[in-house]
C-alpha positions in Angstrom: 17.2 9.3 -3.7 18.8 7.6 -6.8 20.5 5.1 -4.5 17.1 4.2 -2.9 15.5 3.7 -6.3 18.3 1.4 -7.5 18.1 -0.7 -4.3 14.4 -0.9 -4.6 14.6 -2.0 -8.2 17.2 -4.7 -7.4 15.1 -5.9 -4.5 12.0 -6.0 -6.7 13.9 -8.0 -9.4 15.2 -10.4 -6.7 11.6 -11.0 -5.5 10.5 -11.7 -9.1 13.3 -14.2 -9.7 12.6 -16.0 -6.4 8.9 -16.2 -7.2 9.4 -17.5 -10.7 11.9 -20.0 -9.5 9.6 -21.4 -6.8 6.7 -21.4 -9.3 8.8 -23.3 -11.8 9.9 -25.9 -9.2 6.4 -26.3 -7.8 4.8 -27.0 -11.2 7.2 -29.6 -12.5 5.4 -33.0 -13.3 6.5 -36.0 -11.2 8.8 -38.5 -12.6 7.1 -41.3 -14.5 6.6 -44.5 -12.6 8.2 -47.6 -14.0 5.5 -50.1 -13.1 2.5 -48.9 -15.0 -0.7 -50.9 -15.3 -2.0 -51.9 -18.7 -4.8 -49.2 -18.4 -2.2 -46.5 -17.7 -0.1 -47.6 -20.7 -3.2 -47.4 -22.9 -4.0 -43.9 -21.6 -0.5 -42.7 -22.4 1.1 -42.7 -18.9 0.3 -42.6 -15.2 0.4 -38.8 -14.9 -2.9 -37.5 -16.3 -3.5 -34.8 -13.7 -4.0 -31.2 -15.0 -1.5 -28.7 -13.5 -0.8 -25.0 -13.5 1.7 -24.4 -16.3 5.2 -23.4 -15.2 6.4 -19.8 -15.9 8.6 -21.0 -18.7 5.5 -22.2 -20.6 3.8 -18.8 -20.0 6.8 -16.9 -21.2 7.1 -19.0 -24.3 3.4 -18.3 -25.0 3.7 -14.6 -24.3 6.6 -14.3 -26.8 4.5 -16.0 -29.5 1.4 -13.9 -28.7 3.3 -10.6 -28.5 5.2 -11.3 -31.7 1.9 -11.0 -33.7 -0.6 -9.4 -31.3 -3.0 -8.1 -34.0 -3.7 -11.3 -36.1 -7.3 -12.1 -36.9 -8.1 -15.7 -37.8 -11.9 -15.6 -37.1 -14.4 -14.8 -34.5 -12.8 -16.9 -31.7 -9.2 -16.5 -32.7 -7.9 -13.0 -32.5 -4.6 -11.7 -31.2 -4.2 -10.3 -27.7 -3.7 -6.8 -29.1 -7.1 -6.8 -30.8 -8.8 -8.2 -27.6 -7.2 -5.5 -25.5 -8.1 -2.8 -28.0 -11.8 -3.7 -27.8 -11.7 -3.6 -24.0 -9.8 -0.3 -23.9 -12.3 1.2 -26.4 -15.3 0.1 -24.2 -13.7 1.4 -21.1 -12.7 4.8 -22.5 -16.2 5.3 -24.2 -18.1 4.6 -20.9 -15.5 6.5 -18.9 -15.7 9.7 -21.1 -19.5 9.5 -21.0 -19.5 9.3 -17.2 -17.1 12.2 -17.1 -19.4 14.3 -19.2 -22.2 13.7 -16.7 -20.3 13.5 -13.4 -18.2 16.7 -13.6 -21.1 19.1 -14.2 -23.4 17.5 -11.7 -20.5 17.3 -9.2 -19.9 21.0 -9.7 -23.6 21.7 -9.1 -23.8 19.7 -6.0 -20.5 21.1 -4.6 -21.6 24.7 -5.2 -25.2 24.3 -4.0 -26.1 22.9 -0.6 -29.7 22.8 -1.8 -28.8 20.5 -4.7 -26.6 18.4 -2.5 -29.5 17.7 -0.1 -31.9 17.1 -2.9 -29.7 14.6 -4.9 -27.7 12.9 -2.1 -30.4 10.3 -1.2 -30.5 9.1 -4.9 -26.7 9.0 -5.0 -26.5 7.0 -1.8 -29.0 4.4 -3.1 -27.6 4.0 -6.5 -23.9 4.1 -5.7 -23.6 0.8 -3.8 -25.3 -1.2 -6.5 -22.9 -3.6 -8.2 -22.3 -2.5 -11.8 -22.9 -6.1 -13.0 -26.3 -6.1 -11.5 -27.3 -3.6 -14.2 -26.2 -5.9 -17.0 -29.4 -8.0 -17.4 -31.5 -4.8 -17.5 -29.1 -3.1 -19.9 -29.2 -6.1 -22.3 -33.0 -6.2 -22.2 -33.4 -2.4 -22.9 -30.4 -1.7 -25.2 -30.4 -5.2 -26.9 -26.8 -4.8 -27.8 -24.0 -6.6 -25.9 -21.3 -4.1 -26.8 -23.4 -1.0 -25.8 -24.5 -2.8 -22.6 -20.9 -3.3 -21.6 -20.2 0.4 -22.2 -23.3 1.3 -20.1 -22.0 -0.8 -17.2 -18.6 1.0 -17.4 -20.5 4.3 -17.4 -22.4 3.3 -14.3 -19.4 2.2 -12.3 -17.2 5.2 -13.4 -19.7 8.0 -12.6 -19.8 7.8 -8.8 -16.1 8.3 -7.8 -15.8 11.3 -10.2 -19.1 12.8 -9.1 -18.4 12.5 -5.4 -14.8 13.7 -5.6 -15.8 16.6 -7.8 -18.5 17.7 -5.3 -16.1 17.3 -2.4 -13.4 19.2 -4.1 -15.7 22.1 -5.2 -17.4 22.3 -1.8 -14.0 22.5 0.0 -12.4 25.3 -2.0 -11.3 28.0 0.3 -14.1 30.6 0.8 -11.7 33.6 0.8 -10.7 32.7 -2.8 -14.4 32.7 -3.8 -14.9 36.0 -1.9 -12.1 37.6 -3.9 -13.8 36.5 -7.2 -17.0 38.1 -6.0 -15.1 41.3 -5.1 -13.9 41.4 -8.7 -17.5 40.9 -9.8 -16.8 37.7 -11.7 -19.8 35.8 -13.1 -20.6 32.4 -11.5 -19.4 30.6 -14.6 -16.2 32.6 -14.7 -15.7 32.0 -11.0 -16.2 28.3 -11.5 -13.8 28.0 -14.4 -11.0 30.4 -13.1 -11.1 29.9 -9.4 -13.0 26.8 -8.3 -11.9 24.4 -11.1 -8.1 25.0 -10.6 -8.5 24.7 -6.8 -10.6 21.5 -7.0 -8.6 19.9 -9.9 -6.4 17.7 -7.7 -9.4 16.2 -5.9 -11.3 15.8 -9.2 -8.4 14.0 -10.8 -8.2 11.7 -7.8 -11.8 10.7 -8.5 -11.1 10.2 -12.2 -8.1 8.0 -11.3 -10.3 5.8 -9.0 -12.9 5.6 -11.7 -10.5 4.3 -14.4 -9.3 1.6 -12.1 -12.8 0.5 -11.3 -13.8 0.6 -15.0 -10.9 -1.6 -16.0 -11.8 -4.1 -13.2 -15.5 -4.2 -14.3 -14.9 -4.6 -18.1 -13.2 -8.0 -17.6 -16.3 -9.4 -15.8 -18.7 -7.7 -18.2 -17.0 -9.2 -21.2 -17.1 -12.6 -19.6 -20.9 -12.3 -19.5 -21.6 -10.7 -22.9 -18.9 -12.6 -24.9 -17.8 -11.8 -28.4 -14.6 -9.8 -28.1 -12.4 -8.2 -25.4 -9.9 -9.4 -22.9 -12.6 -10.7 -20.5 -14.0 -12.9 -23.3 -10.4 -14.0 -24.1 -9.8 -15.2 -20.6 -13.1 -17.1 -20.4 -12.6 -18.6 -23.9 -9.1 -19.9 -23.0 -10.5 -21.3 -19.8 -13.1 -23.2 -21.7 -10.3 -24.5 -23.9 -8.4 -25.5 -20.7 -5.4 -23.4 -21.9 -4.2 -22.3 -18.5 -1.0 -20.7 -19.9 -3.1 -18.4 -22.0 -5.3 -17.6 -19.0 -2.3 -16.6 -16.9 -0.8 -14.6 -19.8 -4.0 -12.7 -20.3 -4.3 -12.0 -16.5 -0.8 -10.5 -16.6 -1.8 -8.4 -19.6 -4.8 -7.1 -17.8 -2.5 -6.0 -15.0 -0.1 -4.3 -17.3 -2.8 -2.3 -19.1 -4.5 -1.4 -15.8 -1.1 -0.1 -14.5 -0.6 2.0 -17.7 -4.1 3.5 -17.4 -3.4 4.4 -13.7 0.0 5.9 -14.6 -1.6 8.1 -17.2 -4.1 9.5 -14.7 -1.4 9.7 -12.1 0.7 11.9 -14.5 -2.3 14.1 -15.2 -2.9 14.4 -11.4 0.6 15.7 -10.8 0.2 18.4 -13.5 -2.6 20.0 -11.5 -1.1 19.7 -8.1 -0.3 23.0 -6.4 1.4 24.1 -3.2 -0.2 26.6 -0.9 
């Protein structure tokens, strides 16, 4: 197993080096032509075409940004650490609010076929709606861009958690529930001591899906509402035509998303059980 991990790591690093090398070669500017016209000389050269920056430029920028990630030089000039902190705050706030609603309702739906049949039509209508479609309505009603972004995260996070909770609760082995009834446990105690531990792996799967969707949506939401956050940072650097900063911020989005997923993945392993 250790040998497999080492070989996989070496192969992964080799792919990275190859990709960076090809990227670096593909983005080098062409050699300057000797015979320039008078207009080209006045414009500073013949090569005025914008290009994707090479990885060396992105790495140089990343080093400078990560050396001082929390600087604050004004409304439109904040460090990458501050921008990511705003985004993570919005994601976690909306995510925790969704969890507070989704888990109890999911338990109710999973334990009650009547409630499932009553609420399922509304869930199936609301679930496919794009979270960003709620943004204009949220901005009009809430009249606060920050709270509107959090509301969008709440909307996109609630459905995977709710459905996975309902599915996990509904599929708990009936003989375990029957044993709880034999011991005359109350419905609440049965839910907490029997159903919740049995359904926990499925519930955590829904929570893991939700955090990934929330991190995807916050970038687009912040591009719309502006102000602060990694989504705004990407859009602002694009408006400044700073493609190196755009690429760097995209990579940081990926890194933070990976860390959020790893955290939920670790939590999921803690509740796994073997029959």
